[in-house]
C-alpha positions in Angstrom: 0.4 -0.1 0.2 1.5 3.1 -1.0 1.8 6.1 2.4 1.8 9.3 1.6 4.9 11.4 3.0 4.3 13.2 6.0 3.9 16.6 5.2 5.1 17.9 8.5 8.3 16.7 7.0 7.5 17.2 3.3 9.9 20.2 1.9 7.4 21.5 -0.3 5.8 22.8 2.6 8.3 24.4 3.9 9.4 28.1 4.1 12.9 29.8 3.0 13.6 29.7 6.8 13.4 26.2 7.1 16.8 26.1 5.2 19.9 28.1 6.8 23.3 28.0 7.1 25.2 28.8 10.0 29.7 29.1 11.1 31.1 25.7 11.6 32.3 26.1 15.5 35.5 25.1 14.5 36.9 25.9 11.5 34.3 28.4 10.5 33.1 28.2 7.3 29.7 27.9 6.8 27.4 24.9 6.9 23.7 24.4 5.3 21.0 23.0 7.8 17.7 21.8 7.1 15.4 22.4 10.5 15.2 18.8 10.5 18.9 18.0 11.0 19.8 16.7 14.5 24.0 17.3 12.8 25.7 17.9 9.3 29.5 17.3 9.3 31.2 20.4 8.5 33.0 19.4 5.0 36.5 21.4 5.8 37.1 20.0 9.0 34.6 17.4 9.3 33.5 18.2 13.2 30.2 16.8 13.5 28.1 19.9 14.3 24.9 19.7 16.4 21.8 22.2 14.5 21.7 25.5 16.7 17.7 25.5 14.9 16.8 21.7 15.5 13.0 21.8 14.6 11.2 18.5 14.4 7.5 20.5 15.0 5.3 17.7 14.7 7.1 15.0 16.4 7.0 16.1 19.5 3.5 14.9 19.3 2.8 13.1 16.8 1.8 9.3 17.8 4.2 7.4 15.4 6.5 9.9 15.1 9.4 7.4 16.5 8.2 5.2 13.6 8.4 8.1 11.0 12.1 9.2 12.5 13.3 6.9 14.4 15.3 7.9 17.5 15.6 11.7 17.0 11.7 11.6 17.8 11.7 10.2 20.8 14.6 12.2 21.9 12.9 15.1 21.2 9.7 13.6 23.1 11.6 13.9 26.2 12.3 16.7 26.5 9.9 18.2 28.6 7.9 21.4 27.9 10.2 22.1 24.6 8.5 24.3 22.2 8.9 23.7 18.6 10.8 27.3 18.2 13.5 26.2 20.9 17.1 25.7 19.7 18.6 22.7 20.6 22.4 23.2 21.4 24.8 20.1 21.3 21.6 17.0 20.5 19.9 17.8 23.4 20.2 21.3 26.0 17.6 23.6 25.0 18.4 27.3 24.5 16.4 30.3 24.6 15.8 33.2 22.9 15.6 36.5 24.5 16.6 40.2 23.7 20.1 41.2 25.7 23.8 42.7 25.1 26.0 41.1 21.9 28.6 42.2 19.5 27.4 43.3 16.3 30.5 43.6 13.5 29.7 45.6 10.3 31.4 43.8 7.7 31.6 46.9 5.3 33.9 48.3 8.1 36.4 45.4 8.9 39.0 44.8 7.5 39.9 41.5 8.8 43.1 42.7 10.6 42.3 40.3 13.1 42.9 42.3 16.2 39.6 41.8 18.2 40.6 38.3 17.9 43.1 37.6 21.3 40.6 39.5 23.3 37.9 37.7 23.1 39.0 34.6 25.2 35.6 33.1 24.8 36.6 32.3 21.5 33.3 33.6 19.8 34.9 35.6 16.8 36.7 34.3 14.0 37.8 35.3 10.7 35.9 34.0 7.9 36.6 35.4 4.1 38.3 37.8 5.4 36.1 39.5 8.1 35.5 39.1 11.6 32.0 37.1 12.4 30.5 36.4 15.8 29.9 32.1 15.6 27.4 32.0 17.6 25.0 34.2 19.9 26.0 31.6 22.5 29.9 32.4 22.5 29.0 36.0 23.4 28.7 37.7 26.7 28.4 40.9 25.7 31.0 42.5 27.6 32.7 43.7 24.6 36.1 43.2 25.2 37.3 43.3 21.9 35.7 46.6 21.4 38.5 49.0 21.9 40.6 46.3 19.7 38.8 47.1 16.7 41.0 50.0 14.5 38.5 50.3 12.0 35.2 50.8 14.7 33.5 48.1 12.6 32.2 46.3 16.2 30.0 47.6 18.6 27.2 46.4 21.5 23.2 46.3 20.0 20.4 45.0 21.9 18.3 42.4 19.8 17.0 38.9 20.6 19.6 36.3 21.0 20.3 32.8 22.4 21.4 33.2 26.0 24.6 33.3 26.7 25.9 29.5 27.4 29.6 29.2 29.4 29.0 25.4 29.1 29.0 25.6 25.7 31.6 27.6 25.3 34.1 25.4 27.0 33.1 22.8 24.7 34.1 24.9 22.2 37.4 25.8 23.6 38.2 22.6 24.2 37.2 21.2 21.0 39.6 23.1 19.3 42.4 22.6 21.4 41.7 18.8 20.5 42.0 19.7 17.4 45.3 21.6 17.6 47.3 18.8 19.6 46.3 16.1 16.5 48.5 15.6 13.7 46.1 17.0 10.8 46.4 18.4 7.9 42.9 20.9 7.9 43.2 24.2 8.4 41.9 24.4 11.8 42.0 27.7 14.0 43.9 26.8 16.8 44.7 29.9 18.5 44.0 33.8 17.1 47.6 34.5 16.3 47.6 31.5 14.1 44.2 32.3 12.3 44.4 35.4 10.9 46.1 38.4 10.2 47.4 40.3 13.4 49.4 42.8 13.5 52.5 43.5 15.4 53.5 47.1 17.1 56.1 48.6 14.9 59.5 48.5 16.1 58.9 52.0 17.3 56.4 51.2 19.7 58.1 48.7 21.1 60.0 49.5 24.8 64.1 49.6 24.0 64.9 47.6 26.9 62.3 44.9 25.5 64.1 44.2 21.9 67.0 44.4 23.8 66.6 41.5 25.8 64.0 39.5 23.3 67.6 39.5 20.7 70.1 39.0 23.1 72.5 41.6 20.6 71.9 40.1 17.4 70.7 42.0 14.6 66.7 43.6 14.6 64.1 41.6 12.6 62.6 43.2 9.6 59.7 42.1 10.0 56.5 43.9 11.2 53.5 41.9 10.5 51.9 38.4 11.3 50.9 36.4 10.1 53.0 35.5 7.2 52.1 32.2 5.4 50.0 32.9 2.9 46.9 30.4 3.6 46.7 32.7 7.0 46.2 36.4 5.8 43.3 38.5 4.2 43.7 40.0 1.6 41.9 42.5 3.2 44.8 42.8 5.7 46.3 46.0 6.4 49.8 45.6 6.3 49.2 44.9 2.2 48.3 48.5 1.5 50.2 50.3 -0.9 52.9 48.6 -0.3 56.3 46.2 -1.4 55.1 43.0 -1.4 57.6 40.2 -1.3 56.4 36.7 -1.7 59.0 34.3 -0.6 59.6 30.4 -0.8 59.4 28.9 2.5 63.1 27.2 2.6 64.4 30.6 1.4 64.9 32.2 4.2 66.7 29.0 5.7 69.4 28.7 2.6 70.1 32.6 2.1 71.8 33.5 6.2 71.4 37.6 4.9 67.5 37.3 4.8 66.2 39.8 6.7 68.3 43.2 5.5 68.2 42.0 1.2 65.0 41.2 0.9 62.4 41.7 4.0 63.7 45.5 5.3 60.7 47.9 4.1 58.8 45.0 2.6 55.8 42.8 3.6 55.9 39.5 3.3 54.0 36.2 2.4 55.1 32.6 2.1 54.1 29.6 0.6 55.7 26.5 -1.1 54.4 25.7 -5.0 55.4 22.3 -4.2 53.3 21.0 -0.5 50.6 23.7 -0.2 46.8 24.3 -2.3 48.4 26.0 -5.5 44.4 26.6 -6.4 43.3 28.6 -3.7 47.2 30.6 -3.1 46.4 31.7 -7.1 42.9 33.2 -6.0 44.0 34.3 -2.9 47.3 36.4 -4.8 44.2 37.5 -7.5 42.2 39.3 -4.6 45.6 41.2 -3.0 46.6 42.5 -6.1 43.3 43.7 -7.1 42.8 45.4 -3.6 46.0 46.5 -2.1 47.5 49.1 -5.0 51.0 47.3 -4.3 54.1 49.5 -5.4 55.6 46.3 -6.4 56.0 42.0 -6.2 59.1 40.6 -5.3 59.4 37.0 -5.8 62.2 34.8 -4.1 62.1 31.4 -4.6 65.0 28.5 -4.8 66.4 27.2 -7.5 65.2 24.2 -7.7 62.3 22.8 -10.4 59.5 22.9 -8.5 60.4 25.9 -6.8 59.4 27.9 -9.9 55.9 27.1 -9.9 56.1 30.3 -6.7 57.0 32.5 -10.1 54.7 30.8 -12.5 51.8 31.3 -9.8 52.1 34.8 -9.2 52.4 35.8 -12.9 48.8 33.5 -13.2 47.5 35.6 -10.5 49.2 39.0 -12.1 47.7 39.1 -15.4 44.3 37.7 -14.0 43.7 40.8 -11.2 44.8 42.8 -14.6 46.7 44.8 -12.4 49.8 47.3 -13.8 52.3 46.0 -10.8 56.1 45.8 -11.2 57.5 42.7 -11.0 61.1 41.8 -10.1 62.0 37.6 -9.7 65.2 36.5 -7.6 66.8 33.2 -7.2 68.7 31.4 -4.5 70.8 28.5 -5.1 70.6 25.4 -3.0 74.1 26.6 -1.6 72.3 29.7 -0.2 74.2 32.0 -2.9 72.0 34.5 -4.8 72.2 33.3 -8.9 
């Protein structure tokens, strides 16, 4: 006998609000949820993420819900008093909405510098696609420690309806991040704010001279004036790229060429990468955006003489051509003996 599909679970009767996206709490990539999903596995970092708006609707009262939906319906029925609009976090903890203070980020002002990240001890903020974003309402306590760190005044505290701050959820999130950092994984897991995205270093003039001498112990001063330097971590809108001379170096060069800082890095912003071991397609698109957006004065590519390293030069030239930018380009080759060719 043909059995018609339950209207409560038939997507033909759904509205636009029944399918939505939320950021993964571990890597920040957007995940698509349907209202009936209890969890969805992030395609990027493989974390199993609970649906923040889990809603089985009729399953809470339907007499045959368990036969229809299995264990999911049984779990919902065990939650006394849960309304159909009550979000479910971590597969079983009901959260409620209320009007409260919470962070709001103006993405039109945010340049993705990442200075706000370290000040948020709850880890509620993350750089996603070059912009600071609130990962989830439950991670933000609304105190606004991040406000004073934003050089673009892109962050403010507003009052709106939001999920209640959940300290337990924060602890679980930070535990997941710490666990991910300890694993030998190739996934781009944001282990700490300093490794996630652009965090500008203070200029040498702003550093206390005694502290500088103490850390260098009489060695030559570093010419590095920003952080991070790995291309995969840098936002195309990072402040240290604006109107600068850009040095693009293969990973091995600073180890092979003894005078790297003074000869190449001084006065330039730096990005590094490996054309053999890294995601070249991702680098190509990142470089295209960097060249388009920052009105660079010049580009210097420095790489090793080994065959695979010439791929960095080809990558930069292809990205420069696609960007349509007319930026002076210089290529420097370093031998495995540490000498400039």
